[in-house]
PDB file of N, CA, C and O in Angstrom:
ATOM      1  N   LEU A   1     102.421  86.273 115.970  1.00  0.00           N
ATOM      2  CA  LEU A   1     103.557  87.169 115.884  1.00  0.00           C
ATOM      3  C   LEU A   1     104.850  86.393 115.906  1.00  0.00           C
ATOM      4  O   LEU A   1     105.787  86.737 115.185  1.00  0.00           O
ATOM      5  N   ALA A   2     104.927  85.332 116.732  1.00  0.00           N
ATOM      6  CA  ALA A   2     106.137  84.536 116.827  1.00  0.00           C
ATOM      7  C   ALA A   2     106.503  83.936 115.477  1.00  0.00           C
ATOM      8  O   ALA A   2     107.674  83.929 115.099  1.00  0.00           O
ATOM      9  N   SER A   3     105.494  83.426 114.734  1.00  0.00           N
ATOM     10  CA  SER A   3     105.681  82.867 113.438  1.00  0.00           C
ATOM     11  C   SER A   3     106.229  83.912 112.466  1.00  0.00           C
ATOM     12  O   SER A   3     107.115  83.622 111.661  1.00  0.00           O
ATOM     13  N   ALA A   4     105.705  85.099 112.548  1.00  0.00           N
ATOM     14  CA  ALA A   4     106.174  86.156 111.652  1.00  0.00           C
ATOM     15  C   ALA A   4     107.636  86.469 111.963  1.00  0.00           C
ATOM     16  O   ALA A   4     108.434  86.653 111.043  1.00  0.00           O
ATOM     17  N   PHE A   5     107.994  86.529 113.232  1.00  0.00           N
ATOM     18  CA  PHE A   5     109.368  86.816 113.597  1.00  0.00           C
ATOM     19  C   PHE A   5     110.303  85.735 113.135  1.00  0.00           C
ATOM     20  O   PHE A   5     111.403  86.017 112.659  1.00  0.00           O
ATOM     21  N   ALA A   6     109.864  84.462 113.274  1.00  0.00           N
ATOM     22  CA  ALA A   6     110.744  83.328 112.825  1.00  0.00           C
ATOM     23  C   ALA A   6     110.897  83.347 111.335  1.00  0.00           C
ATOM     24  O   ALA A   6     112.001  83.127 110.837  1.00  0.00           O
ATOM     25  N   LEU A   7     109.817  83.605 110.583  1.00  0.00           N
ATOM     26  CA  LEU A   7     109.971  83.671 109.162  1.00  0.00           C
ATOM     27  C   LEU A   7     110.858  84.822 108.702  1.00  0.00           C
ATOM     28  O   LEU A   7     111.650  84.668 107.772  1.00  0.00           O
ATOM     29  N   ALA A   8     110.726  85.960 109.344  1.00  0.00           N
ATOM     30  CA  ALA A   8     111.537  87.111 109.022  1.00  0.00           C
ATOM     31  C   ALA A   8     112.972  86.833 109.339  1.00  0.00           C
ATOM     32  O   ALA A   8     113.850  87.180 108.548  1.00  0.00           O
ATOM     33  N   ALA A   9     113.249  86.220 110.462  1.00  0.00           N
ATOM     34  CA  ALA A   9     114.601  85.850 110.880  1.00  0.00           C
ATOM     35  C   ALA A   9     115.258  84.947 109.848  1.00  0.00           C
ATOM     36  O   ALA A   9     116.413  85.157 109.477  1.00  0.00           O
ATOM     37  N   SER A  10     114.525  83.944 109.386  1.00  0.00           N
ATOM     38  CA  SER A  10     115.101  83.012 108.380  1.00  0.00           C
ATOM     39  C   SER A  10     115.373  83.746 107.080  1.00  0.00           C
ATOM     40  O   SER A  10     116.368  83.466 106.412  1.00  0.00           O
ATOM     41  N   ALA A  11     114.531  84.657 106.717  1.00  0.00           N
ATOM     42  CA  ALA A  11     114.753  85.430 105.495  1.00  0.00           C
ATOM     43  C   ALA A  11     115.939  86.400 105.586  1.00  0.00           C
ATOM     44  O   ALA A  11     116.610  86.695 104.597  1.00  0.00           O
ATOM     45  N   CYS A  12     116.167  86.886 106.827  1.00  0.00           N
ATOM     46  CA  CYS A  12     117.260  87.826 107.014  1.00  0.00           C
ATOM     47  C   CYS A  12     118.628  87.179 107.299  1.00  0.00           C
ATOM     48  O   CYS A  12     119.667  87.822 107.151  1.00  0.00           O
ATOM     49  N   ALA A  13     118.615  85.945 107.693  1.00  0.00           N
ATOM     50  CA  ALA A  13     119.868  85.238 108.030  1.00  0.00           C
ATOM     51  C   ALA A  13     120.725  84.990 106.793  1.00  0.00           C
ATOM     52  O   ALA A  13     120.203  84.645 105.733  1.00  0.00           O
ATOM     53  N   SER A  14     121.992  85.159 106.920  1.00  0.00           N
ATOM     54  CA  SER A  14     122.869  84.929 105.783  1.00  0.00           C
ATOM     55  C   SER A  14     123.037  83.433 105.543  1.00  0.00           C
ATOM     56  O   SER A  14     122.897  82.638 106.472  1.00  0.00           O
ATOM     57  N   GLY A  15     123.332  83.049 104.322  1.00  0.00           N
ATOM     58  CA  GLY A  15     123.415  81.659 104.007  1.00  0.00           C
ATOM     59  C   GLY A  15     124.750  81.027 104.322  1.00  0.00           C
ATOM     60  O   GLY A  15     124.825  79.799 104.359  1.00  0.00           O
ATOM     61  N   GLY A  16     125.817  81.789 104.552  1.00  0.00           N
ATOM     62  CA  GLY A  16     127.124  81.164 104.734  1.00  0.00           C
ATOM     63  C   GLY A  16     127.601  81.396 106.148  1.00  0.00           C
ATOM     64  O   GLY A  16     127.176  82.309 106.857  1.00  0.00           O
ATOM     65  N   GLY A  17     128.526  80.495 106.520  1.00  0.00           N
ATOM     66  CA  GLY A  17     129.223  80.640 107.811  1.00  0.00           C
ATOM     67  C   GLY A  17     128.340  80.289 108.990  1.00  0.00           C
ATOM     68  O   GLY A  17     127.159  79.977 108.840  1.00  0.00           O
ATOM     69  N   SER A  18     128.932  80.347 110.146  1.00  0.00           N
ATOM     70  CA  SER A  18     128.220  80.006 111.338  1.00  0.00           C
ATOM     71  C   SER A  18     127.663  81.243 111.972  1.00  0.00           C
ATOM     72  O   SER A  18     128.385  82.219 112.175  1.00  0.00           O
ATOM     73  N   SER A  19     126.337  81.221 112.303  1.00  0.00           N
ATOM     74  CA  SER A  19     125.713  82.371 112.871  1.00  0.00           C
ATOM     75  C   SER A  19     125.885  82.397 114.405  1.00  0.00           C
ATOM     76  O   SER A  19     125.580  83.401 115.047  1.00  0.00           O
ATOM     77  N   GLU A  20     126.373  81.289 114.981  1.00  0.00           N
ATOM     78  CA  GLU A  20     126.605  81.218 116.410  1.00  0.00           C
ATOM     79  C   GLU A  20     127.570  82.295 116.910  1.00  0.00           C
ATOM     80  O   GLU A  20     127.308  82.908 117.945  1.00  0.00           O
ATOM     81  N   SER A  21     128.690  82.546 116.198  1.00  0.00           N
ATOM     82  CA  SER A  21     129.692  83.513 116.657  1.00  0.00           C
ATOM     83  C   SER A  21     129.216  84.915 116.371  1.00  0.00           C
ATOM     84  O   SER A  21     129.729  85.853 116.982  1.00  0.00           O
ATOM     85  N   ALA A  22     128.278  85.111 115.490  1.00  0.00           N
ATOM     86  CA  ALA A  22     127.834  86.450 115.172  1.00  0.00           C
ATOM     87  C   ALA A  22     126.755  86.916 116.145  1.00  0.00           C
ATOM     88  O   ALA A  22     126.388  88.091 116.148  1.00  0.00           O
ATOM     89  N   GLY A  23     126.248  86.007 116.965  1.00  0.00           N
ATOM     90  CA  GLY A  23     125.184  86.381 117.894  1.00  0.00           C
ATOM     91  C   GLY A  23     123.826  86.172 117.286  1.00  0.00           C
ATOM     92  O   GLY A  23     123.719  85.582 116.211  1.00  0.00           O
ATOM     93  N   PRO A  24     122.805  86.629 117.927  1.00  0.00           N
ATOM     94  CA  PRO A  24     121.424  86.408 117.420  1.00  0.00           C
ATOM     95  C   PRO A  24     121.138  87.273 116.197  1.00  0.00           C
ATOM     96  O   PRO A  24     121.688  88.361 116.021  1.00  0.00           O
ATOM     97  N   THR A  25     120.243  86.732 115.353  1.00  0.00           N
ATOM     98  CA  THR A  25     119.761  87.506 114.201  1.00  0.00           C
ATOM     99  C   THR A  25     118.797  88.564 114.786  1.00  0.00           C
ATOM    100  O   THR A  25     117.951  88.247 115.623  1.00  0.00           O
ATOM    101  N   THR A  26     118.938  89.792 114.341  1.00  0.00           N
ATOM    102  CA  THR A  26     118.054  90.842 114.793  1.00  0.00           C
ATOM    103  C   THR A  26     116.972  91.125 113.710  1.00  0.00           C
ATOM    104  O   THR A  26     117.279  91.302 112.531  1.00  0.00           O
ATOM    105  N   VAL A  27     115.752  91.158 114.147  1.00  0.00           N
ATOM    106  CA  VAL A  27     114.606  91.438 113.267  1.00  0.00           C
ATOM    107  C   VAL A  27     113.970  92.798 113.722  1.00  0.00           C
ATOM    108  O   VAL A  27     113.487  92.931 114.846  1.00  0.00           O
ATOM    109  N   THR A  28     113.995  93.745 112.838  1.00  0.00           N
ATOM    110  CA  THR A  28     113.303  95.055 113.201  1.00  0.00           C
ATOM    111  C   THR A  28     111.800  94.884 112.921  1.00  0.00           C
ATOM    112  O   THR A  28     111.395  94.401 111.863  1.00  0.00           O
ATOM    113  N   PHE A  29     111.027  95.278 113.862  1.00  0.00           N
ATOM    114  CA  PHE A  29     109.574  95.117 113.827  1.00  0.00           C
ATOM    115  C   PHE A  29     108.934  96.459 114.200  1.00  0.00           C
ATOM    116  O   PHE A  29     109.095  96.943 115.321  1.00  0.00           O
ATOM    117  N   TRP A  30     108.222  97.039 113.268  1.00  0.00           N
ATOM    118  CA  TRP A  30     107.494  98.301 113.508  1.00  0.00           C
ATOM    119  C   TRP A  30     106.019  97.961 113.588  1.00  0.00           C
ATOM    120  O   TRP A  30     105.516  97.175 112.784  1.00  0.00           O
ATOM    121  N   SER A  31     105.335  98.537 114.535  1.00  0.00           N
ATOM    122  CA  SER A  31     103.918  98.221 114.711  1.00  0.00           C
ATOM    123  C   SER A  31     103.109  99.482 114.950  1.00  0.00           C
ATOM    124  O   SER A  31     103.494 100.348 115.736  1.00  0.00           O
ATOM    125  N   MET A  32     101.996  99.569 114.267  1.00  0.00           N
ATOM    126  CA  MET A  32     101.013 100.584 114.550  1.00  0.00           C
ATOM    127  C   MET A  32     100.265 100.067 115.781  1.00  0.00           C
ATOM    128  O   MET A  32     100.402  98.895 116.130  1.00  0.00           O
ATOM    129  N   PRO A  33      99.465 100.933 116.456  1.00  0.00           N
ATOM    130  CA  PRO A  33      98.701 100.478 117.602  1.00  0.00           C
ATOM    131  C   PRO A  33      97.833  99.293 117.203  1.00  0.00           C
ATOM    132  O   PRO A  33      96.989  99.407 116.314  1.00  0.00           O
ATOM    133  N   TYR A  34      98.044  98.133 117.873  1.00  0.00           N
ATOM    134  CA  TYR A  34      97.356  96.887 117.501  1.00  0.00           C
ATOM    135  C   TYR A  34      96.038  96.763 118.227  1.00  0.00           C
ATOM    136  O   TYR A  34      95.008  96.483 117.614  1.00  0.00           O
ATOM    137  N   TRP A  35      96.065  96.963 119.479  1.00  0.00           N
ATOM    138  CA  TRP A  35      94.821  96.983 120.294  1.00  0.00           C
ATOM    139  C   TRP A  35      94.635  98.405 120.805  1.00  0.00           C
ATOM    140  O   TRP A  35      95.464  98.928 121.549  1.00  0.00           O
ATOM    141  N   ILE A  36      93.583  98.988 120.412  1.00  0.00           N
ATOM    142  CA  ILE A  36      93.371 100.408 120.776  1.00  0.00           C
ATOM    143  C   ILE A  36      93.428 100.586 122.300  1.00  0.00           C
ATOM    144  O   ILE A  36      92.692  99.922 123.030  1.00  0.00           O
ATOM    145  N   GLY A  37      94.287 101.466 122.767  1.00  0.00           N
ATOM    146  CA  GLY A  37      94.437 101.760 124.128  1.00  0.00           C
ATOM    147  C   GLY A  37      95.277 100.729 124.912  1.00  0.00           C
ATOM    148  O   GLY A  37      95.413 100.866 126.127  1.00  0.00           O
ATOM    149  N   GLN A  38      95.833  99.722 124.261  1.00  0.00           N
ATOM    150  CA  GLN A  38      96.607  98.709 124.916  1.00  0.00           C
ATOM    151  C   GLN A  38      97.876  98.430 124.169  1.00  0.00           C
ATOM    152  O   GLN A  38      98.191  97.273 123.892  1.00  0.00           O
ATOM    153  N   ASP A  39      98.624  99.477 123.831  1.00  0.00           N
ATOM    154  CA  ASP A  39      99.845  99.291 123.079  1.00  0.00           C
ATOM    155  C   ASP A  39     100.872  98.388 123.787  1.00  0.00           C
ATOM    156  O   ASP A  39     101.738  97.804 123.135  1.00  0.00           O
ATOM    157  N   THR A  40     100.774  98.278 125.103  1.00  0.00           N
ATOM    158  CA  THR A  40     101.769  97.495 125.832  1.00  0.00           C
ATOM    159  C   THR A  40     101.673  96.006 125.529  1.00  0.00           C
ATOM    160  O   THR A  40     102.616  95.268 125.815  1.00  0.00           O
ATOM    161  N   LYS A  41     100.552  95.535 124.955  1.00  0.00           N
ATOM    162  CA  LYS A  41     100.390  94.090 124.665  1.00  0.00           C
ATOM    163  C   LYS A  41     101.364  93.645 123.579  1.00  0.00           C
ATOM    164  O   LYS A  41     101.907  92.544 123.668  1.00  0.00           O
ATOM    165  N   VAL A  42     101.605  94.479 122.543  1.00  0.00           N
ATOM    166  CA  VAL A  42     102.578  94.113 121.503  1.00  0.00           C
ATOM    167  C   VAL A  42     103.983  94.062 122.129  1.00  0.00           C
ATOM    168  O   VAL A  42     104.761  93.145 121.865  1.00  0.00           O
ATOM    169  N   LYS A  43     104.282  95.057 122.953  1.00  0.00           N
ATOM    170  CA  LYS A  43     105.612  95.041 123.602  1.00  0.00           C
ATOM    171  C   LYS A  43     105.755  93.808 124.517  1.00  0.00           C
ATOM    172  O   LYS A  43     106.826  93.205 124.582  1.00  0.00           O
ATOM    173  N   ALA A  44     104.701  93.450 125.200  1.00  0.00           N
ATOM    174  CA  ALA A  44     104.781  92.270 126.053  1.00  0.00           C
ATOM    175  C   ALA A  44     105.010  91.027 125.295  1.00  0.00           C
ATOM    176  O   ALA A  44     105.753  90.161 125.760  1.00  0.00           O
ATOM    177  N   LEU A  45     104.394  90.876 124.105  1.00  0.00           N
ATOM    178  CA  LEU A  45     104.561  89.747 123.220  1.00  0.00           C
ATOM    179  C   LEU A  45     105.996  89.651 122.727  1.00  0.00           C
ATOM    180  O   LEU A  45     106.609  88.584 122.709  1.00  0.00           O
ATOM    181  N   VAL A  46     106.497  90.799 122.331  1.00  0.00           N
ATOM    182  CA  VAL A  46     107.946  90.872 121.803  1.00  0.00           C
ATOM    183  C   VAL A  46     108.856  90.523 122.931  1.00  0.00           C
ATOM    184  O   VAL A  46     109.786  89.744 122.723  1.00  0.00           O
ATOM    185  N   ASP A  47     108.659  91.043 124.113  1.00  0.00           N
ATOM    186  CA  ASP A  47     109.533  90.772 125.273  1.00  0.00           C
ATOM    187  C   ASP A  47     109.475  89.265 125.598  1.00  0.00           C
ATOM    188  O   ASP A  47     110.504  88.659 125.897  1.00  0.00           O
ATOM    189  N   GLU A  48     108.284  88.667 125.541  1.00  0.00           N
ATOM    190  CA  GLU A  48     108.153  87.258 125.806  1.00  0.00           C
ATOM    191  C   GLU A  48     108.886  86.403 124.735  1.00  0.00           C
ATOM    192  O   GLU A  48     109.563  85.422 125.043  1.00  0.00           O
ATOM    193  N   PHE A  49     108.714  86.822 123.493  1.00  0.00           N
ATOM    194  CA  PHE A  49     109.478  86.143 122.364  1.00  0.00           C
ATOM    195  C   PHE A  49     110.959  86.232 122.617  1.00  0.00           C
ATOM    196  O   PHE A  49     111.640  85.207 122.589  1.00  0.00           O
ATOM    197  N   ASN A  50     111.484  87.398 122.859  1.00  0.00           N
ATOM    198  CA  ASN A  50     112.867  87.601 123.014  1.00  0.00           C
ATOM    199  C   ASN A  50     113.435  86.782 124.251  1.00  0.00           C
ATOM    200  O   ASN A  50     114.576  86.320 124.224  1.00  0.00           O
ATOM    201  N   ALA A  51     112.645  86.635 125.259  1.00  0.00           N
ATOM    202  CA  ALA A  51     113.096  85.888 126.430  1.00  0.00           C
ATOM    203  C   ALA A  51     113.023  84.366 126.161  1.00  0.00           C
ATOM    204  O   ALA A  51     113.657  83.584 126.869  1.00  0.00           O
ATOM    205  N   SER A  52     112.276  83.964 125.174  1.00  0.00           N
ATOM    206  CA  SER A  52     112.031  82.539 124.955  1.00  0.00           C
ATOM    207  C   SER A  52     113.181  81.818 124.243  1.00  0.00           C
ATOM    208  O   SER A  52     113.201  80.588 124.263  1.00  0.00           O
ATOM    209  N   GLN A  53     114.119  82.498 123.628  1.00  0.00           N
ATOM    210  CA  GLN A  53     115.187  81.882 122.930  1.00  0.00           C
ATOM    211  C   GLN A  53     116.299  82.909 122.651  1.00  0.00           C
ATOM    212  O   GLN A  53     116.143  84.103 122.911  1.00  0.00           O
ATOM    213  N   GLY A  54     117.413  82.415 122.120  1.00  0.00           N
ATOM    214  CA  GLY A  54     118.571  83.349 121.929  1.00  0.00           C
ATOM    215  C   GLY A  54     119.027  83.458 120.489  1.00  0.00           C
ATOM    216  O   GLY A  54     120.053  84.087 120.230  1.00  0.00           O
ATOM    217  N   LYS A  55     118.308  82.870 119.532  1.00  0.00           N
ATOM    218  CA  LYS A  55     118.766  82.909 118.168  1.00  0.00           C
ATOM    219  C   LYS A  55     118.272  84.117 117.385  1.00  0.00           C
ATOM    220  O   LYS A  55     118.898  84.538 116.413  1.00  0.00           O
ATOM    221  N   VAL A  56     117.098  84.691 117.835  1.00  0.00           N
ATOM    222  CA  VAL A  56     116.519  85.807 117.181  1.00  0.00           C
ATOM    223  C   VAL A  56     116.183  86.851 118.240  1.00  0.00           C
ATOM    224  O   VAL A  56     115.635  86.519 119.291  1.00  0.00           O
ATOM    225  N   LYS A  57     116.511  88.114 117.965  1.00  0.00           N
ATOM    226  CA  LYS A  57     116.145  89.218 118.783  1.00  0.00           C
ATOM    227  C   LYS A  57     115.296  90.167 117.955  1.00  0.00           C
ATOM    228  O   LYS A  57     115.646  90.564 116.843  1.00  0.00           O
ATOM    229  N   VAL A  58     114.160  90.512 118.555  1.00  0.00           N
ATOM    230  CA  VAL A  58     113.207  91.446 117.855  1.00  0.00           C
ATOM    231  C   VAL A  58     113.383  92.845 118.487  1.00  0.00           C
ATOM    232  O   VAL A  58     113.286  93.029 119.701  1.00  0.00           O
ATOM    233  N   GLU A  59     113.642  93.799 117.610  1.00  0.00           N
ATOM    234  CA  GLU A  59     113.711  95.205 118.040  1.00  0.00           C
ATOM    235  C   GLU A  59     112.423  95.882 117.653  1.00  0.00           C
ATOM    236  O   GLU A  59     112.184  96.082 116.462  1.00  0.00           O
ATOM    237  N   LEU A  60     111.578  96.248 118.603  1.00  0.00           N
ATOM    238  CA  LEU A  60     110.257  96.791 118.411  1.00  0.00           C
ATOM    239  C   LEU A  60     110.320  98.321 118.347  1.00  0.00           C
ATOM    240  O   LEU A  60     110.975  98.958 119.171  1.00  0.00           O
ATOM    241  N   THR A  61     109.646  98.887 117.377  1.00  0.00           N
ATOM    242  CA  THR A  61     109.386 100.318 117.271  1.00  0.00           C
ATOM    243  C   THR A  61     107.864 100.499 117.204  1.00  0.00           C
ATOM    244  O   THR A  61     107.235 100.046 116.248  1.00  0.00           O
ATOM    245  N   LEU A  62     107.260 101.160 118.216  1.00  0.00           N
ATOM    246  CA  LEU A  62     105.840 101.412 118.202  1.00  0.00           C
ATOM    247  C   LEU A  62     105.609 102.752 117.509  1.00  0.00           C
ATOM    248  O   LEU A  62     106.163 103.778 117.903  1.00  0.00           O
ATOM    249  N   LEU A  63     104.763 102.717 116.447  1.00  0.00           N
ATOM    250  CA  LEU A  63     104.444 103.897 115.684  1.00  0.00           C
ATOM    251  C   LEU A  63     103.064 104.421 116.214  1.00  0.00           C
ATOM    252  O   LEU A  63     102.356 103.714 116.931  1.00  0.00           O
ATOM    253  N   GLU A  64     102.731 105.616 115.855  1.00  0.00           N
ATOM    254  CA  GLU A  64     101.435 106.218 116.254  1.00  0.00           C
ATOM    255  C   GLU A  64     100.606 106.411 114.986  1.00  0.00           C
ATOM    256  O   GLU A  64     101.146 106.571 113.891  1.00  0.00           O
ATOM    257  N   TRP A  65      99.319 106.392 115.152  1.00  0.00           N
ATOM    258  CA  TRP A  65      98.399 106.593 113.999  1.00  0.00           C
ATOM    259  C   TRP A  65      98.611 107.945 113.350  1.00  0.00           C
ATOM    260  O   TRP A  65      98.471 108.071 112.133  1.00  0.00           O
ATOM    261  N   LYS A  66      98.943 108.953 114.130  1.00  0.00           N
ATOM    262  CA  LYS A  66      99.016 110.302 113.534  1.00  0.00           C
ATOM    263  C   LYS A  66     100.084 110.454 112.480  1.00  0.00           C
ATOM    264  O   LYS A  66      99.920 111.251 111.556  1.00  0.00           O
ATOM    265  N   ASP A  67     101.220 109.686 112.590  1.00  0.00           N
ATOM    266  CA  ASP A  67     102.254 109.836 111.609  1.00  0.00           C
ATOM    267  C   ASP A  67     102.928 108.475 111.223  1.00  0.00           C
ATOM    268  O   ASP A  67     103.873 108.450 110.435  1.00  0.00           O
ATOM    269  N   GLY A  68     102.451 107.421 111.761  1.00  0.00           N
ATOM    270  CA  GLY A  68     103.063 106.119 111.545  1.00  0.00           C
ATOM    271  C   GLY A  68     103.074 105.676 110.065  1.00  0.00           C
ATOM    272  O   GLY A  68     104.053 105.106 109.584  1.00  0.00           O
ATOM    273  N   ARG A  69     101.987 105.946 109.376  1.00  0.00           N
ATOM    274  CA  ARG A  69     101.919 105.527 107.979  1.00  0.00           C
ATOM    275  C   ARG A  69     102.942 106.331 107.160  1.00  0.00           C
ATOM    276  O   ARG A  69     103.601 105.792 106.272  1.00  0.00           O
ATOM    277  N   ASP A  70     103.060 107.609 107.471  1.00  0.00           N
ATOM    278  CA  ASP A  70     104.069 108.450 106.714  1.00  0.00           C
ATOM    279  C   ASP A  70     105.456 107.978 106.997  1.00  0.00           C
ATOM    280  O   ASP A  70     106.286 107.948 106.088  1.00  0.00           O
ATOM    281  N   LYS A  71     105.762 107.590 108.276  1.00  0.00           N
ATOM    282  CA  LYS A  71     107.084 107.119 108.615  1.00  0.00           C
ATOM    283  C   LYS A  71     107.458 105.855 107.877  1.00  0.00           C
ATOM    284  O   LYS A  71     108.588 105.708 107.411  1.00  0.00           O
ATOM    285  N   ILE A  72     106.460 104.896 107.764  1.00  0.00           N
ATOM    286  CA  ILE A  72     106.779 103.670 107.074  1.00  0.00           C
ATOM    287  C   ILE A  72     106.957 103.909 105.586  1.00  0.00           C
ATOM    288  O   ILE A  72     107.846 103.322 104.968  1.00  0.00           O
ATOM    289  N   LYS A  73     106.134 104.755 105.006  1.00  0.00           N
ATOM    290  CA  LYS A  73     106.308 105.094 103.596  1.00  0.00           C
ATOM    291  C   LYS A  73     107.676 105.675 103.295  1.00  0.00           C
ATOM    292  O   LYS A  73     108.340 105.284 102.335  1.00  0.00           O
ATOM    293  N   GLN A  74     108.089 106.629 104.143  1.00  0.00           N
ATOM    294  CA  GLN A  74     109.384 107.243 103.958  1.00  0.00           C
ATOM    295  C   GLN A  74     110.506 106.266 104.135  1.00  0.00           C
ATOM    296  O   GLN A  74     111.463 106.283 103.360  1.00  0.00           O
ATOM    297  N   ALA A  75     110.424 105.420 105.123  1.00  0.00           N
ATOM    298  CA  ALA A  75     111.470 104.448 105.406  1.00  0.00           C
ATOM    299  C   ALA A  75     111.620 103.476 104.249  1.00  0.00           C
ATOM    300  O   ALA A  75     112.739 103.187 103.824  1.00  0.00           O
ATOM    301  N   VAL A  76     110.524 102.975 103.740  1.00  0.00           N
ATOM    302  CA  VAL A  76     110.522 101.994 102.667  1.00  0.00           C
ATOM    303  C   VAL A  76     111.075 102.667 101.389  1.00  0.00           C
ATOM    304  O   VAL A  76     111.901 102.088 100.683  1.00  0.00           O
ATOM    305  N   ALA A  77     110.612 103.875 101.111  1.00  0.00           N
ATOM    306  CA  ALA A  77     111.104 104.588  99.909  1.00  0.00           C
ATOM    307  C   ALA A  77     112.600 104.834  99.991  1.00  0.00           C
ATOM    308  O   ALA A  77     113.267 104.907  98.959  1.00  0.00           O
ATOM    309  N   ALA A  78     113.134 104.963 101.179  1.00  0.00           N
ATOM    310  CA  ALA A  78     114.596 105.245 101.383  1.00  0.00           C
ATOM    311  C   ALA A  78     115.358 103.920 101.488  1.00  0.00           C
ATOM    312  O   ALA A  78     116.579 103.928 101.646  1.00  0.00           O
ATOM    313  N   GLY A  79     114.656 102.782 101.404  1.00  0.00           N
ATOM    314  CA  GLY A  79     115.340 101.524 101.494  1.00  0.00           C
ATOM    315  C   GLY A  79     115.765 101.166 102.935  1.00  0.00           C
ATOM    316  O   GLY A  79     116.658 100.347 103.151  1.00  0.00           O
ATOM    317  N   LYS A  80     115.095 101.808 103.909  1.00  0.00           N
ATOM    318  CA  LYS A  80     115.448 101.589 105.325  1.00  0.00           C
ATOM    319  C   LYS A  80     114.285 101.136 106.132  1.00  0.00           C
ATOM    320  O   LYS A  80     114.209 101.399 107.332  1.00  0.00           O
ATOM    321  N   GLY A  81     113.363 100.448 105.486  1.00  0.00           N
ATOM    322  CA  GLY A  81     112.170  99.936 106.209  1.00  0.00           C
ATOM    323  C   GLY A  81     112.518  98.798 107.090  1.00  0.00           C
ATOM    324  O   GLY A  81     113.606  98.230 106.995  1.00  0.00           O
ATOM    325  N   PRO A  82     111.558  98.438 107.994  1.00  0.00           N
ATOM    326  CA  PRO A  82     111.731  97.316 108.921  1.00  0.00           C
ATOM    327  C   PRO A  82     111.647  95.970 108.200  1.00  0.00           C
ATOM    328  O   PRO A  82     111.196  95.872 107.059  1.00  0.00           O
ATOM    329  N   ASP A  83     112.103  94.932 108.919  1.00  0.00           N
ATOM    330  CA  ASP A  83     111.933  93.590 108.373  1.00  0.00           C
ATOM    331  C   ASP A  83     110.488  93.178 108.434  1.00  0.00           C
ATOM    332  O   ASP A  83     110.006  92.512 107.517  1.00  0.00           O
ATOM    333  N   VAL A  84     109.763  93.553 109.496  1.00  0.00           N
ATOM    334  CA  VAL A  84     108.354  93.252 109.704  1.00  0.00           C
ATOM    335  C   VAL A  84     107.592  94.486 110.052  1.00  0.00           C
ATOM    336  O   VAL A  84     108.049  95.292 110.862  1.00  0.00           O
ATOM    337  N   TRP A  85     106.448  94.654 109.463  1.00  0.00           N
ATOM    338  CA  TRP A  85     105.584  95.796 109.767  1.00  0.00           C
ATOM    339  C   TRP A  85     104.141  95.360 109.993  1.00  0.00           C
ATOM    340  O   TRP A  85     103.578  94.675 109.139  1.00  0.00           O
ATOM    341  N   LEU A  86     103.543  95.721 111.074  1.00  0.00           N
ATOM    342  CA  LEU A  86     102.158  95.369 111.354  1.00  0.00           C
ATOM    343  C   LEU A  86     101.369  96.671 111.471  1.00  0.00           C
ATOM    344  O   LEU A  86     101.612  97.532 112.317  1.00  0.00           O
ATOM    345  N   MET A  87     100.365  96.749 110.515  1.00  0.00           N
ATOM    346  CA  MET A  87      99.556  97.978 110.548  1.00  0.00           C
ATOM    347  C   MET A  87      98.413  97.865 111.527  1.00  0.00           C
ATOM    348  O   MET A  87      98.240  98.769 112.345  1.00  0.00           O
ATOM    349  N   ASN A  88      97.624  96.812 111.495  1.00  0.00           N
ATOM    350  CA  ASN A  88      96.531  96.595 112.460  1.00  0.00           C
ATOM    351  C   ASN A  88      96.044  95.192 112.343  1.00  0.00           C
ATOM    352  O   ASN A  88      96.584  94.393 111.579  1.00  0.00           O
ATOM    353  N   ASN A  89      95.046  94.893 113.082  1.00  0.00           N
ATOM    354  CA  ASN A  89      94.494  93.494 113.084  1.00  0.00           C
ATOM    355  C   ASN A  89      93.234  93.361 112.285  1.00  0.00           C
ATOM    356  O   ASN A  89      92.584  92.316 112.322  1.00  0.00           O
ATOM    357  N   GLY A  90      92.865  94.415 111.547  1.00  0.00           N
ATOM    358  CA  GLY A  90      91.587  94.431 110.822  1.00  0.00           C
ATOM    359  C   GLY A  90      91.696  93.813 109.415  1.00  0.00           C
ATOM    360  O   GLY A  90      90.705  93.755 108.687  1.00  0.00           O
TER     361      GLY A  90
END
């Protein structure tokens, strides 16, 4: 997950100017339940990543199986999808 965040951050970062004054790059990350019954594991990984450095901040949105796929389809169709989306580990 950390590698995915770092790649997404580099893709989202602007090419010009100093990013130091603008603060950390924010990566939006939407996740379906990754480990059944243990949704807090993804949040714990994101919290650990965010605490590990100050250049990239991950904003996590946990989706649910009942409507998560519809939410991602609608967001992408509207041009408002996340930077990173994880459906499952299968």
